[in-house]
LUMVEXTI-630910 format. One record per residue (C-alpha): residue in one letter; residue number from 0; x, y, z. Coordinates in steps of 0.05 Angstrom, whole numbers, plus 5000, padded with zeros to 4 digits. Layout:
REM LUMVEXTI-630910
+------+-----+------+------+------+
! code ! pos !    X !    Y !    Z !
+------+-----+------+------+------+
!    A ! NUM !    X !    Y !    Z !
...
+------+-----+------+------+------+
This chain:
REM LUMVEXTI-630910
+------+-----+------+------+------+
! code ! pos !    X !    Y !    Z !
+------+-----+------+------+------+
!    M !   0 ! 3401 ! 7153 ! 1866 !
!    N !   1 ! 3453 ! 7134 ! 1919 !
!    I !   2 ! 3522 ! 7165 ! 1908 !
!    N !   3 ! 3550 ! 7156 ! 1978 !
!    K !   4 ! 3614 ! 7122 ! 1953 !
!    S !   5 ! 3627 ! 7178 ! 1902 !
!    V !   6 ! 3618 ! 7230 ! 1957 !
!    A !   7 ! 3667 ! 7193 ! 2002 !
!    L !   8 ! 3717 ! 7183 ! 1946 !
!    F !   9 ! 3715 ! 7256 ! 1926 !
!    S !  10 ! 3727 ! 7277 ! 1998 !
!    R !  11 ! 3786 ! 7229 ! 2002 !
!    A !  12 ! 3813 ! 7251 ! 1934 !
!    Q !  13 ! 3816 ! 7324 ! 1955 !
!    Q !  14 ! 3867 ! 7306 ! 2008 !
!    S !  15 ! 3918 ! 7283 ! 1956 !
!    I !  16 ! 3898 ! 7311 ! 1888 !
!    P !  17 ! 3888 ! 7385 ! 1872 !
!    G !  18 ! 3813 ! 7396 ! 1873 !
!    G !  19 ! 3803 ! 7321 ! 1879 !
!    V !  20 ! 3809 ! 7309 ! 1804 !
!    N !  21 ! 3864 ! 7300 ! 1752 !
!    S !  22 ! 3830 ! 7344 ! 1700 !
!    P !  23 ! 3790 ! 7405 ! 1721 !
!    V !  24 ! 3724 ! 7395 ! 1683 !
!    R !  25 ! 3715 ! 7329 ! 1721 !
!    A !  26 ! 3705 ! 7368 ! 1785 !
!    F !  27 ! 3633 ! 7389 ! 1768 !
!    K !  28 ! 3651 ! 7459 ! 1790 !
!    S !  29 ! 3611 ! 7490 ! 1733 !
!    V !  30 ! 3548 ! 7449 ! 1743 !
!    G !  31 ! 3556 ! 7442 ! 1819 !
!    G !  32 ! 3551 ! 7380 ! 1861 !
!    T !  33 ! 3597 ! 7320 ! 1872 !
!    P !  34 ! 3632 ! 7287 ! 1813 !
!    L !  35 ! 3616 ! 7215 ! 1802 !
!    F !  36 ! 3673 ! 7164 ! 1808 !
!    M !  37 ! 3668 ! 7111 ! 1755 !
!    Q !  38 ! 3682 ! 7038 ! 1767 !
!    K !  39 ! 3672 ! 7007 ! 1699 !
!    A !  40 ! 3641 ! 7017 ! 1630 !
!    K !  41 ! 3615 ! 6972 ! 1575 !
!    G !  42 ! 3584 ! 6990 ! 1508 !
!    A !  43 ! 3542 ! 7053 ! 1516 !
!    Y !  44 ! 3541 ! 7051 ! 1592 !
!    L !  45 ! 3581 ! 7077 ! 1651 !
!    Y !  46 ! 3576 ! 7048 ! 1721 !
!    D !  47 ! 3595 ! 7089 ! 1782 !
!    A !  48 ! 3625 ! 7067 ! 1848 !
!    D !  49 ! 3555 ! 7059 ! 1877 !
!    G !  50 ! 3533 ! 7013 ! 1819 !
!    N !  51 ! 3489 ! 7065 ! 1784 !
!    Q !  52 ! 3484 ! 7057 ! 1708 !
!    Y !  53 ! 3487 ! 7116 ! 1660 !
!    I !  54 ! 3478 ! 7125 ! 1585 !
!    D !  55 ! 3543 ! 7157 ! 1565 !
!    Y !  56 ! 3547 ! 7219 ! 1520 !
!    I !  57 ! 3620 ! 7235 ! 1534 !
!    A !  58 ! 3652 ! 7173 ! 1505 !
!    S !  59 ! 3716 ! 7190 ! 1543 !
!    W !  60 ! 3712 ! 7259 ! 1509 !
!    G !  61 ! 3707 ! 7229 ! 1440 !
!    P !  62 ! 3750 ! 7167 ! 1427 !
!    M !  63 ! 3702 ! 7112 ! 1447 !
!    I !  64 ! 3669 ! 7112 ! 1378 !
!    L !  65 ! 3655 ! 7038 ! 1382 !
!    G !  66 ! 3632 ! 7040 ! 1454 !
!    H !  67 ! 3669 ! 7022 ! 1518 !
!    A !  68 ! 3709 ! 6958 ! 1527 !
!    H !  69 ! 3699 ! 6936 ! 1456 !
!    D !  70 ! 3714 ! 6861 ! 1453 !
!    E !  71 ! 3765 ! 6863 ! 1396 !
!    V !  72 ! 3803 ! 6922 ! 1426 !
!    I !  73 ! 3806 ! 6891 ! 1496 !
!    K !  74 ! 3830 ! 6825 ! 1467 !
!    A !  75 ! 3886 ! 6859 ! 1427 !
!    I !  76 ! 3908 ! 6898 ! 1489 !
!    Q !  77 ! 3910 ! 6835 ! 1531 !
!    Q !  78 ! 3951 ! 6797 ! 1480 !
!    Q !  79 ! 4002 ! 6854 ! 1475 !
!    T !  80 ! 4013 ! 6857 ! 1550 !
!    F !  81 ! 4043 ! 6787 ! 1549 !
!    H !  82 ! 4100 ! 6815 ! 1507 !
!    S !  83 ! 4112 ! 6878 ! 1548 !
!    T !  84 ! 4080 ! 6944 ! 1565 !
!    S !  85 ! 4138 ! 6988 ! 1541 !
!    Y !  86 ! 4205 ! 6981 ! 1507 !
!    G !  87 ! 4236 ! 7050 ! 1498 !
!    A !  88 ! 4257 ! 7025 ! 1429 !
!    P !  89 ! 4224 ! 7023 ! 1360 !
!    T !  90 ! 4173 ! 6970 ! 1343 !
!    E !  91 ! 4142 ! 6946 ! 1278 !
!    L !  92 ! 4074 ! 6963 ! 1308 !
!    E !  93 ! 4092 ! 7037 ! 1306 !
!    I !  94 ! 4105 ! 7031 ! 1231 !
!    E !  95 ! 4039 ! 6994 ! 1220 !
!    M !  96 ! 4002 ! 7048 ! 1259 !
!    A !  97 ! 4034 ! 7104 ! 1220 !
!    E !  98 ! 4019 ! 7069 ! 1154 !
!    L !  99 ! 3947 ! 7059 ! 1174 !
!    I ! 100 ! 3936 ! 7132 ! 1192 !
!    I ! 101 ! 3970 ! 7155 ! 1128 !
!    S ! 102 ! 3925 ! 7108 ! 1088 !
!    M ! 103 ! 3863 ! 7137 ! 1120 !
!    C ! 104 ! 3878 ! 7212 ! 1123 !
!    P ! 105 ! 3888 ! 7262 ! 1067 !
!    N ! 106 ! 3953 ! 7303 ! 1066 !
!    V ! 107 ! 3989 ! 7262 ! 1119 !
!    D ! 108 ! 4055 ! 7241 ! 1089 !
!    L ! 109 ! 4094 ! 7233 ! 1154 !
!    I ! 110 ! 4068 ! 7226 ! 1225 !
!    R ! 111 ! 4100 ! 7228 ! 1294 !
!    M ! 112 ! 4069 ! 7193 ! 1354 !
!    V ! 113 ! 4066 ! 7229 ! 1420 !
!    S ! 114 ! 4030 ! 7216 ! 1486 !
!    S ! 115 ! 3972 ! 7267 ! 1487 !
!    G ! 116 ! 3932 ! 7316 ! 1445 !
!    T ! 117 ! 3965 ! 7373 ! 1483 !
!    E ! 118 ! 4034 ! 7348 ! 1463 !
!    A ! 119 ! 4011 ! 7339 ! 1391 !
!    C ! 120 ! 3986 ! 7411 ! 1385 !
!    M ! 121 ! 4046 ! 7440 ! 1421 !
!    S ! 122 ! 4093 ! 7402 ! 1374 !
!    A ! 123 ! 4055 ! 7420 ! 1311 !
!    L ! 124 ! 4060 ! 7494 ! 1329 !
!    R ! 125 ! 4135 ! 7487 ! 1341 !
!    V ! 126 ! 4143 ! 7454 ! 1273 !
!    A ! 127 ! 4103 ! 7508 ! 1239 !
!    R ! 128 ! 4147 ! 7561 ! 1271 !
!    G ! 129 ! 4210 ! 7524 ! 1252 !
!    Y ! 130 ! 4187 ! 7513 ! 1180 !
!    T ! 131 ! 4166 ! 7586 ! 1168 !
!    G ! 132 ! 4217 ! 7622 ! 1212 !
!    K ! 133 ! 4160 ! 7663 ! 1243 !
!    N ! 134 ! 4135 ! 7664 ! 1315 !
!    K ! 135 ! 4063 ! 7689 ! 1319 !
!    F ! 136 ! 4002 ! 7647 ! 1307 !
!    I ! 137 ! 3927 ! 7655 ! 1305 !
!    K ! 138 ! 3878 ! 7614 ! 1347 !
!    F ! 139 ! 3803 ! 7624 ! 1356 !
!    E ! 140 ! 3766 ! 7644 ! 1419 !
!    G ! 141 ! 3735 ! 7583 ! 1450 !
!    C ! 142 ! 3779 ! 7532 ! 1414 !
!    Y ! 143 ! 3819 ! 7490 ! 1461 !
!    H ! 144 ! 3885 ! 7459 ! 1439 !
!    G ! 145 ! 3910 ! 7432 ! 1505 !
!    H ! 146 ! 3944 ! 7466 ! 1563 !
!    A ! 147 ! 4011 ! 7486 ! 1532 !
!    D ! 148 ! 4026 ! 7558 ! 1550 !
!    A ! 149 ! 4016 ! 7587 ! 1481 !
!    F ! 150 ! 3945 ! 7560 ! 1475 !
!    L ! 151 ! 3918 ! 7583 ! 1542 !
!    V ! 152 ! 3892 ! 7648 ! 1514 !
!    K ! 153 ! 3816 ! 7652 ! 1506 !
!    A ! 154 ! 3817 ! 7576 ! 1505 !
!    G ! 155 ! 3744 ! 7558 ! 1518 !
!    S ! 156 ! 3726 ! 7490 ! 1547 !
!    G ! 157 ! 3755 ! 7481 ! 1617 !
!    L ! 158 ! 3778 ! 7553 ! 1622 !
!    A ! 159 ! 3710 ! 7578 ! 1602 !
!    T ! 160 ! 3678 ! 7530 ! 1652 !
!    F ! 161 ! 3719 ! 7559 ! 1708 !
!    N ! 162 ! 3716 ! 7631 ! 1682 !
!    I ! 163 ! 3792 ! 7636 ! 1680 !
!    Q ! 164 ! 3810 ! 7696 ! 1637 !
!    T ! 165 ! 3885 ! 7696 ! 1647 !
!    V ! 166 ! 3928 ! 7638 ! 1670 !
!    P ! 167 ! 3983 ! 7651 ! 1721 !
!    G ! 168 ! 4049 ! 7621 ! 1697 !
!    V ! 169 ! 4038 ! 7640 ! 1624 !
!    T ! 170 ! 4087 ! 7696 ! 1610 !
!    A ! 171 ! 4068 ! 7760 ! 1573 !
!    G ! 172 ! 4120 ! 7744 ! 1520 !
!    V ! 173 ! 4086 ! 7678 ! 1504 !
!    A ! 174 ! 4017 ! 7709 ! 1505 !
!    N ! 175 ! 4038 ! 7765 ! 1459 !
!    D ! 176 ! 4053 ! 7715 ! 1404 !
!    T ! 177 ! 3983 ! 7687 ! 1409 !
!    L ! 178 ! 3934 ! 7726 ! 1366 !
!    T ! 179 ! 3860 ! 7711 ! 1376 !
!    C ! 180 ! 3795 ! 7726 ! 1340 !
!    A ! 181 ! 3724 ! 7699 ! 1339 !
!    Y ! 182 ! 3711 ! 7632 ! 1307 !
!    N ! 183 ! 3676 ! 7638 ! 1240 !
!    D ! 184 ! 3701 ! 7710 ! 1230 !
!    L ! 185 ! 3743 ! 7709 ! 1167 !
!    E ! 186 ! 3748 ! 7785 ! 1163 !
!    A ! 187 ! 3779 ! 7787 ! 1233 !
!    V ! 188 ! 3831 ! 7737 ! 1209 !
!    K ! 189 ! 3848 ! 7780 ! 1149 !
!    K ! 190 ! 3856 ! 7842 ! 1194 !
!    L ! 191 ! 3902 ! 7805 ! 1243 !
!    I ! 192 ! 3946 ! 7782 ! 1185 !
!    A ! 193 ! 3948 ! 7852 ! 1156 !
!    D ! 194 ! 3967 ! 7881 ! 1224 !
!    N ! 195 ! 4022 ! 7829 ! 1233 !
!    K ! 196 ! 4048 ! 7823 ! 1162 !
!    N ! 197 ! 4099 ! 7767 ! 1151 !
!    E ! 198 ! 4100 ! 7750 ! 1226 !
!    I ! 199 ! 4048 ! 7695 ! 1229 !
!    A ! 200 ! 4072 ! 7623 ! 1226 !
!    A ! 201 ! 4007 ! 7585 ! 1234 !
!    I ! 202 ! 3932 ! 7586 ! 1241 !
!    I ! 203 ! 3906 ! 7531 ! 1286 !
!    L ! 204 ! 3833 ! 7513 ! 1295 !
!    E ! 205 ! 3784 ! 7458 ! 1312 !
!    P ! 206 ! 3753 ! 7450 ! 1242 !
!    V ! 207 ! 3688 ! 7432 ! 1278 !
!    A ! 208 ! 3694 ! 7462 ! 1347 !
!    G ! 209 ! 3677 ! 7420 ! 1407 !
!    N ! 210 ! 3702 ! 7462 ! 1466 !
!    M ! 211 ! 3647 ! 7514 ! 1467 !
!    G ! 212 ! 3594 ! 7463 ! 1452 !
!    C ! 213 ! 3590 ! 7436 ! 1382 !
!    I ! 214 ! 3602 ! 7495 ! 1336 !
!    L ! 215 ! 3598 ! 7486 ! 1261 !
!    P ! 216 ! 3642 ! 7525 ! 1212 !
!    K ! 217 ! 3602 ! 7573 ! 1170 !
!    E ! 218 ! 3601 ! 7561 ! 1095 !
!    G ! 219 ! 3667 ! 7586 ! 1066 !
!    F ! 220 ! 3702 ! 7597 ! 1133 !
!    V ! 221 ! 3751 ! 7539 ! 1131 !
!    E ! 222 ! 3759 ! 7545 ! 1056 !
!    G ! 223 ! 3776 ! 7619 ! 1066 !
!    L ! 224 ! 3829 ! 7602 ! 1117 !
!    R ! 225 ! 3861 ! 7553 ! 1067 !
!    T ! 226 ! 3864 ! 7608 ! 1014 !
!    I ! 227 ! 3893 ! 7659 ! 1063 !
!    C ! 228 ! 3947 ! 7610 ! 1087 !
!    D ! 229 ! 3967 ! 7595 ! 1015 !
!    E ! 230 ! 3973 ! 7669 ! 1000 !
!    E ! 231 ! 4011 ! 7688 ! 1063 !
!    N ! 232 ! 4058 ! 7628 ! 1072 !
!    I ! 233 ! 4022 ! 7608 ! 1136 !
!    V ! 234 ! 4016 ! 7536 ! 1160 !
!    L ! 235 ! 3943 ! 7514 ! 1169 !
!    I ! 236 ! 3937 ! 7466 ! 1228 !
!    F ! 237 ! 3874 ! 7426 ! 1239 !
!    D ! 238 ! 3867 ! 7404 ! 1312 !
!    E ! 239 ! 3830 ! 7338 ! 1300 !
!    V ! 240 ! 3838 ! 7311 ! 1371 !
!    M ! 241 ! 3762 ! 7309 ! 1373 !
!    T ! 242 ! 3743 ! 7304 ! 1299 !
!    G ! 243 ! 3797 ! 7257 ! 1274 !
!    F ! 244 ! 3767 ! 7189 ! 1255 !
!    R ! 245 ! 3701 ! 7210 ! 1287 !
!    L ! 246 ! 3670 ! 7250 ! 1231 !
!    S ! 247 ! 3693 ! 7202 ! 1176 !
!    V ! 248 ! 3750 ! 7154 ! 1161 !
!    G ! 249 ! 3792 ! 7214 ! 1140 !
!    G ! 250 ! 3768 ! 7262 ! 1194 !
!    A ! 251 ! 3748 ! 7334 ! 1183 !
!    Q ! 252 ! 3795 ! 7343 ! 1124 !
!    Q ! 253 ! 3757 ! 7291 ! 1086 !
!    T ! 254 ! 3688 ! 7312 ! 1111 !
!    L ! 255 ! 3698 ! 7386 ! 1096 !
!    N ! 256 ! 3741 ! 7373 ! 1034 !
!    V ! 257 ! 3793 ! 7423 ! 1058 !
!    D ! 258 ! 3867 ! 7406 ! 1061 !
!    A ! 259 ! 3908 ! 7422 ! 1123 !
!    D ! 260 ! 3983 ! 7428 ! 1125 !
!    L ! 261 ! 3990 ! 7396 ! 1193 !
!    V ! 262 ! 3939 ! 7355 ! 1232 !
!    T ! 263 ! 3938 ! 7335 ! 1306 !
!    Y ! 264 ! 3905 ! 7273 ! 1334 !
!    G ! 265 ! 3889 ! 7250 ! 1404 !
!    K ! 266 ! 3865 ! 7192 ! 1444 !
!    V ! 267 ! 3822 ! 7160 ! 1389 !
!    I ! 268 ! 3886 ! 7134 ! 1357 !
!    G ! 269 ! 3899 ! 7098 ! 1422 !
!    G ! 270 ! 3829 ! 7069 ! 1427 !
!    G ! 271 ! 3820 ! 7115 ! 1487 !
!    L ! 272 ! 3889 ! 7103 ! 1517 !
!    P ! 273 ! 3934 ! 7164 ! 1529 !
!    V ! 274 ! 3964 ! 7178 ! 1461 !
!    G ! 275 ! 3968 ! 7231 ! 1407 !
!    A ! 276 ! 4002 ! 7246 ! 1341 !
!    F ! 277 ! 4019 ! 7303 ! 1294 !
!    G ! 278 ! 4030 ! 7295 ! 1220 !
!    G ! 279 ! 4023 ! 7328 ! 1153 !
!    K ! 280 ! 4057 ! 7347 ! 1089 !
!    R ! 281 ! 4126 ! 7318 ! 1077 !
!    K ! 282 ! 4162 ! 7384 ! 1065 !
!    I ! 283 ! 4139 ! 7409 ! 1134 !
!    M ! 284 ! 4147 ! 7345 ! 1173 !
!    E ! 285 ! 4218 ! 7336 ! 1147 !
!    C ! 286 ! 4236 ! 7393 ! 1195 !
!    V ! 287 ! 4226 ! 7346 ! 1255 !
!    A ! 288 ! 4287 ! 7315 ! 1289 !
!    P ! 289 ! 4324 ! 7271 ! 1275 !
!    L ! 290 ! 4310 ! 7288 ! 1202 !
!    G ! 291 ! 4310 ! 7363 ! 1215 !
!    N ! 292 ! 4327 ! 7412 ! 1269 !
!    V ! 293 ! 4259 ! 7422 ! 1303 !
!    Y ! 294 ! 4267 ! 7380 ! 1366 !
!    Q ! 295 ! 4211 ! 7337 ! 1393 !
!    A ! 296 ! 4218 ! 7275 ! 1436 !
!    G ! 297 ! 4179 ! 7230 ! 1482 !
!    T ! 298 ! 4204 ! 7170 ! 1522 !
!    L ! 299 ! 4137 ! 7133 ! 1517 !
!    S ! 300 ! 4117 ! 7157 ! 1447 !
!    G ! 301 ! 4090 ! 7098 ! 1407 !
!    N ! 302 ! 4075 ! 7058 ! 1470 !
!    P ! 303 ! 4057 ! 6987 ! 1447 !
!    I ! 304 ! 3994 ! 6982 ! 1489 !
!    A ! 305 ! 3967 ! 7047 ! 1462 !
!    M ! 306 ! 3989 ! 7029 ! 1391 !
!    I ! 307 ! 3953 ! 6962 ! 1390 !
!    A ! 308 ! 3890 ! 6992 ! 1419 !
!    G ! 309 ! 3890 ! 7047 ! 1368 !
!    Y ! 310 ! 3909 ! 7003 ! 1310 !
!    T ! 311 ! 3853 ! 6955 ! 1326 !
!    T ! 312 ! 3802 ! 7012 ! 1333 !
!    L ! 313 ! 3822 ! 7047 ! 1269 !
!    N ! 314 ! 3823 ! 6981 ! 1230 !
!    I ! 315 ! 3752 ! 6968 ! 1250 !
!    L ! 316 ! 3731 ! 7038 ! 1228 !
!    K ! 317 ! 3769 ! 7034 ! 1162 !
!    N ! 318 ! 3739 ! 6967 ! 1145 !
!    N ! 319 ! 3669 ! 6986 ! 1167 !
!    P ! 320 ! 3657 ! 7057 ! 1142 !
!    N ! 321 ! 3582 ! 7045 ! 1149 !
!    I ! 322 ! 3593 ! 7059 ! 1223 !
!    Y ! 323 ! 3597 ! 7133 ! 1207 !
!    Q ! 324 ! 3529 ! 7133 ! 1174 !
!    E ! 325 ! 3500 ! 7093 ! 1232 !
!    L ! 326 ! 3528 ! 7144 ! 1281 !
!    A ! 327 ! 3503 ! 7203 ! 1241 !
!    D ! 328 ! 3434 ! 7171 ! 1235 !
!    K ! 329 ! 3432 ! 7159 ! 1311 !
!    T ! 330 ! 3453 ! 7231 ! 1324 !
!    T ! 331 ! 3401 ! 7259 ! 1276 !
!    Y ! 332 ! 3348 ! 7215 ! 1309 !
!    L ! 333 ! 3369 ! 7244 ! 1377 !
!    K ! 334 ! 3369 ! 7315 ! 1349 !
!    D ! 335 ! 3299 ! 7308 ! 1319 !
!    G ! 336 ! 3272 ! 7279 ! 1384 !
!    L ! 337 ! 3304 ! 7334 ! 1425 !
!    H ! 338 ! 3275 ! 7387 ! 1378 !
!    K ! 339 ! 3206 ! 7358 ! 1388 !
!    V ! 340 ! 3207 ! 7356 ! 1464 !
!    L ! 341 ! 3243 ! 7423 ! 1472 !
!    S ! 342 ! 3190 ! 7455 ! 1428 !
!    E ! 343 ! 3136 ! 7424 ! 1471 !
!    V ! 344 ! 3168 ! 7449 ! 1535 !
!    G ! 345 ! 3171 ! 7519 ! 1506 !
!    V ! 346 ! 3243 ! 7537 ! 1524 !
!    D ! 347 ! 3291 ! 7578 ! 1481 !
!    Y ! 348 ! 3341 ! 7530 ! 1451 !
!    V ! 349 ! 3391 ! 7517 ! 1395 !
!    I ! 350 ! 3416 ! 7448 ! 1376 !
!    N ! 351 ! 3481 ! 7444 ! 1338 !
!    Q ! 352 ! 3500 ! 7378 ! 1305 !
!    F ! 353 ! 3556 ! 7354 ! 1259 !
!    G ! 354 ! 3560 ! 7279 ! 1248 !
!    S ! 355 ! 3562 ! 7246 ! 1316 !
!    M ! 356 ! 3577 ! 7311 ! 1354 !
!    I ! 357 ! 3518 ! 7349 ! 1383 !
!    S ! 358 ! 3502 ! 7401 ! 1436 !
!    I ! 359 ! 3442 ! 7437 ! 1465 !
!    H ! 360 ! 3447 ! 7512 ! 1479 !
!    F ! 361 ! 3390 ! 7547 ! 1516 !
!    S ! 362 ! 3394 ! 7608 ! 1472 !
!    K ! 363 ! 3348 ! 7653 ! 1431 !
!    Q ! 364 ! 3401 ! 7666 ! 1378 !
!    P ! 365 ! 3444 ! 7620 ! 1335 !
!    V ! 366 ! 3507 ! 7595 ! 1370 !
!    T ! 367 ! 3564 ! 7604 ! 1322 !
!    D ! 368 ! 3623 ! 7624 ! 1365 !
!    F ! 369 ! 3647 ! 7630 ! 1437 !
!    A ! 370 ! 3610 ! 7696 ! 1451 !
!    T ! 371 ! 3543 ! 7668 ! 1431 !
!    A ! 372 ! 3556 ! 7603 ! 1469 !
!    A ! 373 ! 3573 ! 7642 ! 1531 !
!    A ! 374 ! 3511 ! 7686 ! 1523 !
!    A ! 375 ! 3464 ! 7626 ! 1528 !
!    N ! 376 ! 3426 ! 7609 ! 1592 !
!    N ! 377 ! 3481 ! 7564 ! 1620 !
!    Q ! 378 ! 3451 ! 7564 ! 1689 !
!    L ! 379 ! 3392 ! 7528 ! 1660 !
!    F ! 380 ! 3440 ! 7478 ! 1628 !
!    N ! 381 ! 3469 ! 7464 ! 1697 !
!    K ! 382 ! 3400 ! 7448 ! 1725 !
!    Y ! 383 ! 3385 ! 7406 ! 1664 !
!    F ! 384 ! 3450 ! 7368 ! 1672 !
!    H ! 385 ! 3434 ! 7346 ! 1743 !
!    A ! 386 ! 3362 ! 7328 ! 1726 !
!    M ! 387 ! 3387 ! 7284 ! 1669 !
!    L ! 388 ! 3439 ! 7253 ! 1715 !
!    Q ! 389 ! 3384 ! 7233 ! 1763 !
!    R ! 390 ! 3350 ! 7198 ! 1705 !
!    G ! 391 ! 3413 ! 7159 ! 1686 !
!    I ! 392 ! 3438 ! 7203 ! 1629 !
!    Y ! 393 ! 3511 ! 7224 ! 1635 !
!    L ! 394 ! 3524 ! 7289 ! 1596 !
!    P ! 395 ! 3588 ! 7330 ! 1594 !
!    P ! 396 ! 3588 ! 7370 ! 1659 !
!    S ! 397 ! 3594 ! 7437 ! 1624 !
!    A ! 398 ! 3553 ! 7477 ! 1574 !
!    F ! 399 ! 3618 ! 7489 ! 1537 !
!    E ! 400 ! 3629 ! 7417 ! 1515 !
!    S ! 401 ! 3604 ! 7377 ! 1456 !
!    W ! 402 ! 3567 ! 7312 ! 1467 !
!    F ! 403 ! 3597 ! 7251 ! 1432 !
!    L ! 404 ! 3555 ! 7191 ! 1412 !
!    N ! 405 ! 3582 ! 7121 ! 1408 !
!    N ! 406 ! 3558 ! 7066 ! 1362 !
!    A ! 407 ! 3537 ! 7020 ! 1419 !
!    L ! 408 ! 3478 ! 7067 ! 1434 !
!    T ! 409 ! 3411 ! 7035 ! 1417 !
!    K ! 410 ! 3345 ! 7067 ! 1396 !
!    E ! 411 ! 3320 ! 7052 ! 1465 !
!    D ! 412 ! 3378 ! 7091 ! 1495 !
!    L ! 413 ! 3363 ! 7150 ! 1450 !
!    D ! 414 ! 3288 ! 7148 ! 1466 !
!    K ! 415 ! 3304 ! 7146 ! 1540 !
!    T ! 416 ! 3349 ! 7207 ! 1532 !
!    I ! 417 ! 3295 ! 7245 ! 1493 !
!    N ! 418 ! 3241 ! 7229 ! 1545 !
!    A ! 419 ! 3289 ! 7246 ! 1602 !
!    T ! 420 ! 3301 ! 7314 ! 1570 !
!    K ! 421 ! 3227 ! 7330 ! 1570 !
!    E ! 422 ! 3218 ! 7307 ! 1642 !
!    S ! 423 ! 3282 ! 7343 ! 1665 !
!    L ! 424 ! 3263 ! 7410 ! 1635 !
!    E ! 425 ! 3191 ! 7405 ! 1660 !
!    E ! 426 ! 3222 ! 7394 ! 1729 !
!    V ! 427 ! 3272 ! 7451 ! 1730 !
!    L ! 428 ! 3234 ! 7506 ! 1693 !
+------+-----+------+------+------+
């Protein structure tokens, strides 16, 4: 495989961009080697600057549920650009988008558009603090909620990839208000609350974690958090930047049948364009300015290009809910095939799957939280990643990331991935 242009582009990028990338995990620092620079994508495939084709299991980190460059989405974007790319004023499209999300998602009475998942989570936490009058909050080790200061404590994902334990620039005061415990450990949550009685404004979590690989909530865990929050006047925030509209029409709330007080969404509501939103129960969202005193603003919030892309994507998903079963069936087919070849190779492994999210962990023990994900043989994953890349399979370049399937994937694509896994592990072991 020739990647000469990617090598040259990476060398050039390092002269003007920190580390040569605009988001750290893209640098391949965890897995080693040179990041590939993409030129285009269509359906289930990525094409790099050298013209190599890859089967894509990142899906732009989740939002490309329908596949890349979906014809209806592209057409809608093109038509909108003739009107303008930005107004800095309200549009009817923003209302239609809000109404669509509310019609699809449980417990979302009001919703505010923002420009990223990070901004959505940051804003939701501020609203929870304003609503409760309390400052501390609980997050879970390995869950990533964007790079706002308060969340960069045991944040998994990119931080885990780079083994960053503390982040310069995050003050001790901010960090002291961030309480952390292991994902899936309900007793640890109860102890934190008892030790900080009447001081905790919110509990935020990825209801199905995707930033330490795909980690499923244990039976009763999320339900237990809901009960605790009701008892202690704590706002329960679901970070659905990854799971929103991916696991089902109504996201993780609908799939798990657990109500959140606030929910955050990311790029899927922009059809992959930079966008986010936070929303939830009316009594809480009424705290947001200009209705209330919790200030949040964004010059490009509700950008018409992002709104039309997201509106078109979500409409397709809402009107074709069979897509979710198709995606789940494809992911189960992939999981079963991977089980078969991994067993034949004779390597220690765990496969976690929830809907169209899946990850392989080279581990002897179940992977249920960040500690068990970190204890896996992640050096073997790095070798596996590169061997798969050589065979035209583009996986997330970190053992701490979930894979995301898109519905453009064919059985042939899945079979090629399964066969490539067997060949890759036989090569690197």
